[in-house]
SEROVEX-312426 format. One line per 2 residues: number of its first residue (from 1); their letters; for each residue x negated, y negated, z of C-alpha. Coordinates in Angstrom, 2 decimals, always signed. Each point is the difference from the previous one (the first is absolute). Example, Ala and Ser with C-alpha at 12.3 -4.5 7.8 and 13.67 -1.06 7.14 Angstrom:
<rs>
1> as> -12.30/+4.50/+7.80 ~ -1.37/-3.44/-0.66
</rs>
This chain:
<rs>
1> mr> +5.54/+14.80/-19.02 ~ +0.54/+1.64/+3.57
3> tp> -0.94/+3.82/+0.17 ~ +3.18/+1.72/+0.59
5> lt> -0.33/+1.38/+3.55 ~ +0.87/+3.62/-1.28
7> el> -3.13/+0.01/-1.82 ~ -2.10/-0.43/+3.15
9> dg> +1.47/+2.90/+1.78 ~ -2.79/+2.32/+1.18
11> ak> -2.81/-2.49/-1.27 ~ -3.15/-0.16/+1.97
13> fd> -2.13/-3.16/+0.86 ~ -3.16/-0.89/+1.82
15> va> +2.01/-2.94/+1.83 ~ +3.39/-1.24/+0.37
17> vi> +0.47/-3.63/+0.88 ~ +3.24/-0.71/+1.82
19> ga> +1.20/-3.75/-0.48 ~ -0.70/-2.17/-2.85
21> gv> -0.31/-3.36/+1.57 ~ -3.19/-1.81/-1.00
23> ng> -2.38/+2.02/+2.25 ~ +1.72/+3.32/-1.33
25> as> -0.32/-1.10/-3.58 ~ -3.61/-0.86/+0.49
27> aa> -0.84/+3.28/+1.69 ~ +1.56/+1.78/-2.89
29> qh> -2.02/-2.03/-2.34 ~ -3.28/+0.62/+1.67
31> la> +0.38/+3.73/+0.60 ~ +0.94/+0.38/-3.57
33> aa> -3.12/-1.80/-1.21 ~ -2.00/+2.11/+2.24
35> gf> +1.41/+3.11/-1.67 ~ +2.50/+1.16/+2.60
37> tt> +3.14/+1.49/-1.56 ~ +2.52/-2.26/+1.61
39> ll> +3.83/-0.43/+0.62 ~ +1.38/-3.29/+0.98
41> ve> +3.69/-0.05/+1.26 ~ +1.99/-2.71/+1.37
43> qn> +3.70/+0.27/+1.58 ~ +1.01/-3.33/-1.72
45> df> -1.67/-2.05/-2.80 ~ -3.62/-0.70/-0.20
47> as> -0.90/-2.81/+2.54 ~ +3.56/-0.62/+1.01
49> gs> -0.71/+0.07/+3.74 ~ -2.38/-2.21/+2.17
51> ss> -2.20/-0.63/-3.03 ~ +2.72/-2.02/-1.73
53> rs> +1.08/-1.87/+3.18 ~ -3.13/-1.55/+1.57
55> sr> -1.19/-3.63/+0.17 ~ -1.71/+0.84/-3.35
57> ll> -3.22/-1.85/+1.09 ~ -3.41/+0.96/-1.30
59> hc> -1.58/-1.82/+3.11 ~ -3.42/-0.77/+1.01
61> gl> +0.28/+1.74/+3.32 ~ +0.31/-3.17/+2.09
63> ry> +2.67/+1.75/+2.14 ~ -2.26/+2.63/+1.13
65> la> -2.45/-2.41/+1.52 ~ +3.01/-1.24/+2.21
67> pg> +0.23/+2.22/+2.97 ~ +2.69/-1.66/+1.94
69> ts> +0.12/-2.65/+2.35 ~ -3.71/-0.92/-0.58
71> mw> -3.23/+0.95/-1.98 ~ -1.59/+0.38/+3.37
73> ef> +2.10/+3.37/+0.34 ~ -2.71/+1.48/-2.17
75> af> -2.61/-0.32/+2.67 ~ +1.99/+2.23/+2.19
77> hp> +0.76/+2.52/-2.65 ~ -3.05/+0.66/-2.19
79> rr> +1.74/+2.98/-1.47 ~ +2.86/-2.31/-1.21
81> lm> -2.55/-2.43/-1.55 ~ -1.59/+2.86/-2.10
83> ta> +3.22/+1.11/-1.07 ~ +1.08/-3.52/-1.02
85> lt> -3.38/-0.53/-1.94 ~ +0.48/+3.21/-1.71
87> ma> +3.66/-0.76/-1.12 ~ -1.07/-3.52/-0.96
89> rq> -2.69/+1.33/-2.26 ~ +2.38/+2.35/-1.45
91> am> +2.32/-2.69/-0.81 ~ -2.88/-2.07/-1.52
93> va> -1.20/+2.80/-2.20 ~ +3.49/+0.77/-1.07
95> rs> +0.73/-3.51/-0.77 ~ -2.93/-0.19/-2.42
97> qm> +0.72/+3.23/-1.58 ~ +3.55/-0.81/-0.90
99> vr> -0.74/-3.59/-1.35 ~ -2.99/+1.32/-2.04
101> et> +1.43/+3.23/-1.34 ~ +3.74/-0.68/-0.39
103> pe> +0.54/-3.64/-0.11 ~ +3.40/+0.59/-1.55
105> rv> +1.46/+1.27/+3.14 ~ -0.86/-2.95/+2.38
107> ra> +0.41/-3.72/+0.06 ~ -2.16/-2.54/+1.67
109> mt> +1.53/-2.69/+2.38 ~ -0.92/-2.53/+2.47
111> fs> +0.37/+1.12/+3.49 ~ -0.20/-2.50/+2.92
113> yp> -0.10/+0.99/+3.56 ~ +1.09/-2.79/+2.51
115> iy> -2.00/-0.29/+3.20 ~ +1.94/-1.42/+2.88
117> ke> -1.26/-0.98/+3.46 ~ +2.08/+2.71/+1.79
119> mp> -1.16/+2.68/-2.25 ~ -2.57/+2.77/+1.42
121> ya> -2.46/-0.80/-2.77 ~ -2.14/-3.19/-0.17
123> pw> -1.13/-1.40/-3.32 ~ -3.47/+0.95/+0.59
125> qi> +1.19/+3.63/+0.56 ~ +1.99/-0.02/-3.39
127> dl> -3.34/-1.43/-1.71 ~ -1.76/+2.84/+1.69
129> af> +2.54/+2.67/-1.14 ~ -0.38/-1.21/-3.65
131> ki> -3.82/-0.02/+0.13 ~ +0.11/+3.76/+1.19
133> lk> +2.63/+0.92/-2.87 ~ -2.39/-1.70/-2.39
135> rl> -2.97/+2.16/+1.25 ~ +2.13/+3.14/+0.11
137> gp> +1.34/-0.06/-3.58 ~ -1.37/-0.26/-3.38
139> kd> -0.96/-3.36/-1.74 ~ +2.18/+0.29/-3.17
141> vp> +3.20/-1.02/+1.37 ~ -0.79/-3.06/+2.07
143> ld> +2.38/-1.12/+2.93 ~ -0.39/-3.68/-0.96
145> yr> +0.48/-0.92/+3.84 ~ +0.11/-3.54/+1.20
147> rl> +1.80/-1.93/+2.77 ~ +2.56/-2.94/-0.61
149> sr> +0.71/-2.67/+2.40 ~ +3.56/-0.99/+1.17
151> ae> +0.02/-2.93/-2.44 ~ -0.95/+2.28/-2.73
153> ar> +2.84/+2.33/+0.93 ~ +2.67/-2.70/-0.20
155> qk> -0.84/-0.47/-3.43 ~ +0.20/+3.66/-1.20
157> pl> +3.06/+1.86/-1.18 ~ +1.42/+2.41/+2.40
159> lk> -2.50/-1.17/+2.71 ~ +1.92/-3.23/+0.63
161> wl> +2.84/+1.89/+1.18 ~ -1.92/+1.65/+2.76
163> rd> +1.14/-0.56/+3.49 ~ -1.94/-2.57/+2.48
165> id> -2.48/-1.10/-2.46 ~ -1.48/-2.19/+2.80
167> al> -0.71/+3.00/+1.92 ~ -2.10/+1.65/-2.65
169> kg> -3.78/+0.50/+0.70 ~ -0.42/+0.48/-3.78
171> ia> +0.92/+2.38/-2.71 ~ -1.91/+2.98/-1.30
173> rf> +0.55/+0.11/-3.81 ~ -1.31/+3.04/-2.22
175> re> +0.64/+1.94/-2.93 ~ +2.17/+3.09/+0.56
177> yr> +1.89/+2.45/-2.49 ~ +3.15/+1.95/-0.07
179> fd> +0.94/+3.04/-1.90 ~ +2.26/-1.13/-2.73
181> wp> +1.76/+3.35/-0.18 ~ -1.24/+2.57/+2.55
183> er> +2.43/+2.78/-1.38 ~ -1.73/-0.37/-3.35
185> ia> -3.34/+0.58/+1.75 ~ +1.12/+3.53/+1.39
187> ld> +1.62/+0.70/-3.40 ~ -3.43/-0.67/-1.75
189> av> -1.60/+2.59/+2.16 ~ +2.84/+2.55/-0.32
191> ld> -0.19/-0.29/-3.80 ~ -3.74/+0.20/+0.00
193> aa> +0.11/+3.05/+2.26 ~ +2.35/+1.63/-2.50
195> rl> -2.36/-0.73/-2.79 ~ -2.81/+1.59/+1.87
197> ga> +2.18/+3.04/+0.38 ~ +1.78/-0.34/+3.23
199> vv> +3.80/+1.03/-0.02 ~ +2.12/-2.94/+1.38
201> rn> +3.53/+0.12/+0.84 ~ +2.38/-2.63/+1.67
203> ht> +3.30/+0.66/+1.53 ~ -1.09/+3.33/+1.12
205> al> +0.47/+0.70/+3.80 ~ -1.92/+2.44/+2.08
207> ag> +2.40/+2.53/+1.04 ~ -2.62/+2.62/+1.87
209> le> -3.65/-0.23/+0.88 ~ -1.66/+3.20/+1.42
211> qe> -3.58/+1.33/+0.43 ~ -0.45/+3.57/-0.87
213> as> -2.27/+2.31/+1.80 ~ -2.54/-0.39/-3.04
215> gn> -0.39/-3.72/+1.06 ~ +1.78/-1.07/-3.16
217> wr> +3.05/-2.39/+0.16 ~ +3.38/+0.84/-1.40
219> lt> +2.23/-3.05/-0.94 ~ +3.57/+0.05/-1.26
221> ra> +1.10/-2.84/-1.83 ~ +3.60/-0.99/-0.71
223> dg> +0.91/-2.38/-2.95 ~ +2.29/-2.90/+0.92
225> pd> +1.86/-0.41/-3.28 ~ +0.81/+3.72/-0.83
227> gs> -0.49/+1.93/+3.16 ~ -2.43/+2.46/-1.29
229> ea> -2.76/+1.21/+2.25 ~ -3.66/+1.60/-0.50
231> tv> -2.52/+1.29/+2.00 ~ -3.79/-0.75/-0.58
233> ma> -3.17/+1.01/+1.76 ~ -2.85/-2.30/+1.00
235> ha> -3.31/+0.68/+1.74 ~ +0.24/-3.53/+1.68
237> vv> +2.63/-2.50/+0.89 ~ -0.23/-3.75/+0.16
239> nt> +2.57/-1.80/+1.94 ~ +0.35/-3.49/-1.21
241> ag> +3.67/-0.40/+0.53 ~ -0.21/-3.26/+2.12
243> iw> +2.81/-0.51/+2.47 ~ +1.08/+3.68/-0.79
245> id> -3.47/+1.53/+1.16 ~ +1.10/+1.24/+3.27
247> rv> +3.07/+1.57/-1.66 ~ -2.05/+1.95/-2.59
249> nr> -2.62/+1.01/+2.77 ~ +2.85/+1.48/+1.92
251> ma> +1.46/+1.94/-2.83 ~ -3.45/+1.82/+0.03
253> da> +0.10/+0.45/+3.90 ~ +2.53/-1.58/+2.29
255> kv> -2.50/-0.39/+2.89 ~ -2.52/-2.24/-2.11
257> gr> -1.09/-3.08/+1.77 ~ +1.48/-3.43/-0.90
259> ri> -2.13/-2.06/-2.37 ~ +2.24/-3.01/-1.13
261> tg> +1.48/-3.11/+1.90 ~ +2.35/-2.13/-2.22
263> tk> +0.26/-3.65/+0.09 ~ +2.64/-1.60/-2.24
265> gi> -0.62/-3.09/-2.20 ~ +2.46/-2.10/-1.77
267> hc> -0.61/-2.78/-2.54 ~ +2.32/-2.68/-1.41
269> mf> -0.42/-1.63/-3.44 ~ +0.76/-3.80/-0.64
271> rl> -0.53/-2.48/-2.79 ~ -2.22/-2.84/+1.07
273> pp> -0.65/-3.06/-2.35 ~ -2.50/+0.62/-2.83
275> ec> -2.94/-1.97/+1.60 ~ -0.29/+2.62/+2.45
277> ad> -0.86/+2.66/-2.60 ~ -3.02/+2.12/+0.92
279> qg> -0.14/-1.64/+3.37 ~ +0.36/+2.37/+3.05
281> ia> -0.23/-0.13/+3.71 ~ -1.43/+2.55/+2.39
283> sm> +0.80/-0.42/+3.74 ~ +1.11/+1.47/+3.19
285> nr> +3.38/+0.29/+1.27 ~ +1.09/-0.79/+3.62
287> dd> -0.87/+3.53/+0.92 ~ -3.56/-0.53/-1.26
289> ep> +0.62/+2.37/-2.88 ~ -0.82/-0.74/-3.66
291> fy> +2.59/-1.96/-1.92 ~ -0.33/-1.25/-3.59
293> cv> +1.68/-2.18/-2.62 ~ -0.94/+1.49/-3.32
295> pw> +0.28/-1.25/-3.71 ~ +1.73/+2.46/-2.22
297> rg> +0.75/-0.45/-3.70 ~ +1.30/-3.45/+0.48
299> lh> +1.54/+0.78/+3.40 ~ -1.09/+0.30/+3.62
301> yv> +0.60/+2.91/+2.44 ~ -0.52/-0.37/+3.81
303> gp> -0.79/+2.55/+2.63 ~ -0.43/+2.64/+1.19
305> te> +1.69/+1.21/+3.10 ~ -1.95/+2.54/+2.33
307> ml> +2.42/+1.98/+1.72 ~ -0.19/+3.56/+1.42
309> yd> +2.28/+2.17/-2.08 ~ +1.69/+3.13/+1.23
311> gd> +2.95/+0.09/-2.28 ~ +0.86/+1.96/-3.11
313> id> -3.13/+0.22/-2.10 ~ +2.29/+0.90/-3.12
315> di> +1.99/-3.19/+0.19 ~ -2.31/-3.09/+0.62
317> rp> +1.61/-3.34/-0.83 ~ +0.00/-3.70/+1.30
319> ee> +2.46/-0.56/+2.64 ~ +1.49/-3.54/+0.69
321> ee> -1.57/-0.39/+3.58 ~ -3.44/+0.81/-1.45
323> ie> +0.53/-2.83/-2.61 ~ +1.15/-2.46/+2.43
325> wl> -3.14/+0.63/+2.03 ~ -2.20/-0.23/-3.06
327> lg> +1.61/-3.34/-0.99 ~ -0.46/-1.35/+3.29
329> ea> -3.91/+0.72/-0.19 ~ -0.10/-1.39/-3.59
331> nh> +1.91/-3.23/+1.21 ~ -2.45/-0.34/+2.97
333> ll> -3.01/+0.31/-2.24 ~ +1.46/-2.05/-2.86
335> pg> +3.01/-2.16/+1.38 ~ -0.26/-2.26/-3.10
337> ae> +0.80/+2.83/-2.44 ~ +3.44/+0.81/+1.72
339> fk> +0.28/+3.41/-0.66 ~ +3.82/+1.03/+0.24
341> re> +1.65/+3.37/-0.31 ~ +2.37/-1.41/-2.76
343> nm> -3.03/-0.82/-2.26 ~ -1.65/+3.38/+0.56
345> lf> -0.37/+1.72/-3.26 ~ -0.48/+3.74/+1.34
347> aw> -1.91/+1.82/+2.48 ~ -1.55/+3.32/+0.49
349> ag> -0.94/+2.14/+2.81 ~ -2.81/+2.67/+0.54
351> vr> -1.40/+2.07/+2.78 ~ -3.82/+0.20/+0.25
353> pl> -1.42/+3.37/+0.80 ~ -2.61/-1.14/+2.45
355> ty> -2.29/+2.39/+1.99 ~ +1.65/+1.36/+3.23
357> dp> -2.13/-1.12/+3.17 ~ +1.43/+0.08/+3.41
359> aq> -2.04/-3.01/+0.95 ~ +1.51/-2.11/-2.69
361> pk> +3.69/-0.11/+0.25 ~ +0.50/-1.15/-3.64
363> ga> -2.63/+2.25/-1.32 ~ -3.50/-0.31/-1.43
365> rs> -0.69/-1.69/-3.29 ~ -3.05/+1.93/-0.50
367> re> +0.15/+2.63/-2.81 ~ -0.61/+3.48/+1.33
369> lh> -0.42/+3.15/-2.04 ~ +1.34/+2.86/+2.40
371> dl> -1.25/+3.52/-0.27 ~ +2.91/+2.05/+1.01
373> sg> -2.02/+3.18/+0.53 ~ +0.08/-0.94/+3.76
375> dg> +3.59/+0.53/-0.06 ~ -0.31/+3.44/-1.54
377> ld> +0.72/-1.56/-3.69 ~ -3.21/+1.08/-1.77
379> nm> -0.83/-1.78/-3.16 ~ +2.72/-2.57/+0.64
381> fa> -0.86/-3.67/+0.28 ~ +2.14/-3.17/+0.67
383> lt> -0.89/-3.77/-0.63 ~ +1.47/-2.64/+2.19
385> ag> +0.01/-3.98/-0.08 ~ -1.73/-0.10/-3.47
387> pi> +1.01/-3.45/-1.30 ~ +0.44/-0.50/-3.82
389> mt> -3.21/-1.92/-0.52 ~ -2.07/+2.86/+1.19
391> hr> +1.82/+2.66/-1.87 ~ -3.11/+0.81/-2.35
393> sa> -2.38/+0.65/+2.90 ~ +2.70/+2.14/+1.60
395> gd> +0.27/+2.13/-3.09 ~ -3.66/+0.50/-0.05
397> il> -0.38/+0.86/+3.77 ~ +2.91/+2.52/-0.16
399> tk> -1.71/+1.61/-3.13 ~ -3.27/+0.44/+1.88
401> rv> +1.68/+1.34/+3.00 ~ +1.92/+2.55/-2.04
403> aq> -3.32/+0.99/-1.82 ~ -1.60/+1.00/+3.33
405> rv> +2.88/+2.93/+0.00 ~ +0.99/+0.62/-3.41
407> rp> -1.90/+0.56/-3.14 ~ +1.59/-1.58/-3.13
409> sg> +1.18/+2.46/-2.71 ~ +0.53/-2.61/-2.58
411> tp> -1.86/-2.28/-2.45 ~ -1.25/-3.23/+1.36
413> ga> +0.84/-3.33/-1.92 ~ -0.55/-3.67/+0.06
415> ls> +1.87/-2.10/+2.25 ~ +1.73/-3.11/-1.50
417> fa> +1.08/-3.01/+2.08 ~ +1.36/-1.89/-3.04
419> ag> +3.17/-1.53/+0.01 ~ +2.57/+1.85/-1.99
421> kf> +1.48/-1.98/-2.77 ~ +2.93/+0.22/-2.12
423> pd> -0.35/+0.18/-3.87 ~ +0.05/-3.57/-1.60
425> nt> +3.41/-0.94/-1.21 ~ +0.21/-3.61/-0.14
427> ns> +3.65/+0.13/-1.80 ~ +1.63/+1.64/+2.99
429> pa> +1.98/-2.62/+2.14 ~ -0.92/-0.25/+3.70
431> id> +2.24/+1.63/+2.49 ~ +0.10/-2.99/+2.19
433> de> -0.98/-3.61/-0.91 ~ -1.42/-0.49/+3.54
435> wp> -2.64/+2.82/-0.70 ~ -0.56/-0.08/-3.86
437> es> -3.02/+2.53/+0.36 ~ +2.54/+2.88/+0.01
439> tf> +1.89/+0.85/-3.07 ~ +2.88/+2.37/-1.08
441> ad> -2.70/+1.99/-2.10 ~ -2.02/+0.40/+3.22
443> lr> +3.10/+1.40/+1.54 ~ +0.28/+2.46/-2.68
445> ha> -3.33/+1.09/-0.03 ~ +0.18/+0.40/+3.71
447> aa> +3.02/+2.22/-0.20 ~ -1.51/+2.25/-2.51
449> he> -3.55/+0.49/+1.53 ~ -0.06/-0.97/+3.74
451> mp> +2.29/+2.47/+1.61 ~ +3.02/-2.22/+1.36
453> vd> +3.06/+1.75/+1.11 ~ +2.36/-2.96/+0.41
455> li> +0.46/-3.66/-0.67 ~ -1.62/-0.97/+3.34
457> dl> -2.99/+1.76/-0.85 ~ -0.09/-1.87/-3.21
459> lf> +0.63/-3.51/+1.06 ~ -2.06/+0.02/+3.30
461> rr> -3.02/+2.23/-0.63 ~ -0.23/+0.30/-3.68
463> sg> +0.69/-3.73/-1.12 ~ -0.20/-1.91/+3.14
465> ng> +3.05/-1.99/-1.01 ~ +1.70/+0.88/+3.40
467> wt> -2.07/-2.35/+1.89 ~ +1.09/-3.17/-2.06
469> as> +2.52/-2.69/+1.26 ~ +2.86/+1.94/-1.32
471> ma> -1.30/+3.26/+0.90 ~ +0.94/+1.03/-3.63
473> ap> +3.47/+0.55/+1.24 ~ +1.74/-1.92/-2.70
475> ma> -2.12/+1.94/-2.70 ~ +0.52/+3.37/+1.52
477> ed> +2.56/+1.24/-2.51 ~ -1.94/-1.32/-2.96
479> aa> -2.99/+1.70/+1.32 ~ +1.85/+3.36/+0.41
481> re> +1.28/-0.32/-3.62 ~ -3.67/-0.66/-1.33
483> va> -1.33/+3.38/+1.44 ~ +3.19/+2.16/-0.42
485> ae> -1.63/+1.70/-2.91 ~ -3.24/+0.76/+1.68
487> mg> +1.81/+0.90/+3.34 ~ +2.78/+2.05/-1.67
489> wd> +2.84/-2.26/+1.68 ~ +3.50/-0.06/-1.31
491> ea> +2.50/-2.80/+0.69 ~ +1.02/+1.56/+3.18
493> ri> -3.51/+0.26/+1.29 ~ -0.94/-3.63/-1.18
495> ea> +2.85/-1.25/+2.05 ~ -0.99/+2.10/+3.13
497> et> -3.66/-1.05/-0.21 ~ +1.12/-3.69/-0.41
499> ka> +2.32/+0.24/+2.99 ~ -2.56/+1.85/+2.10
501> yr> -2.83/-2.67/-0.65 ~ +2.24/-2.79/+0.91
503> ah> +1.28/+1.82/+3.15 ~ -3.94/+0.65/+0.85
505> va> -1.04/-3.62/-0.19 ~ +3.09/-1.12/+1.94
507> rn> -0.46/+2.37/+2.70 ~ -3.86/+0.38/+0.56
509> hl> -1.10/-3.58/-1.22 ~ +3.22/-2.08/+0.97
511> wh> +0.13/-1.47/-3.40 ~ +3.03/-2.11/+0.20
513> ga> +0.86/-0.01/-3.64 ~ -0.30/+3.84/-0.34
515> ad> +3.65/+0.77/+0.14 ~ +2.40/-0.17/-2.88
</rs>
């Protein structure tokens, strides 16, 4: 159950974490385990921002070893090489940890990287990159790397649709993973933080942030649903608000320096023939940026885009011109697949909170922990550019940095990285036949125990049914009725939640069947 905001008024914490995407959730989990009394708040739902709108890849770090036009760029920029190696190692370690410790949250797939004559990387350079990755990472989750010939490519599902097969120098083929449900990974961490004693609240906006003369932080929180407010105190503040990081920082001090560059990425979902299941492609678009075709629960999505974003960060959704560009790139890569707008099931858009760097117009992908004391904000920290796959190390690093400034006043506990599971109930029907793993009994349990506020929370972040081909829109009313007792919804509220859910998938995901 959500702690009523009024009960928090006047409460004191060691640390307040602002933003409950996957990194904020991990930070709260690690802080609570270390004995810090911790408050975690999120203005929307847990993991409803960038964490839920990524490419969802638990990747090996190959992209970090691609510096741009040529691998020889590393010879002229040794610092860039060291950063790339560090990030690649972080990726390989995170890949191993997730697959080993939380296998329920990832899915293996076969990825293929086509190597064309005009591309900046020769086959031997790709071979070298995989040798480096193998040396950097643990040995328990192998890459299974090999190279295919053009003749072999012509016989493989998905690969036979590649452009200009005769121009291929070869195909790098390897094992990769995707997050089956990234929002649930964040929610697992949130619930474990709560188990360890953290106070966690979603749909709770930050209305005020001020450092007192004593050095303590005063935070005023506003509750979205009922408009109530509460003021709490904290010795330290951790800003993991993603694309809202600069906004939060400037609430504390309008003169604080910029930390975020936002790049917008969209993805589009399609249904390809069954023989393409678990087969994906990693490549580069015509701007030499990463581009993927990724298998997903019997479907495939293509993307992302990589565009600087200076629009409204509270209203991020795919635009038709972006979809047109993306489909152009998808058809350039896989003309045989014939990706068409009318065949698109749905789309999604997110903005990456990359690290601001004047030398890199689209931001730096290296994760940075910012100690804001240099801006006059003592005991305040911000994390930028932390991808989903390294969220556990992000939580650990943040906790160690806080521990240098603040002594924990609570009781330490043991972290758990186990995937949260619903109670067994084999008699409950599935919400959607396309994803039989999620049942109405699961939905009722989530409504009672996992702090959802609305139907969007339930179907996207608690059950994952929002990411099926139908986006659960046809089942929205049934789902609302199933949880009505737990949520305290009457007939009018059931109707309103159903309407709001269908409007959400129509506007924010362009699902063509969403309207009544």
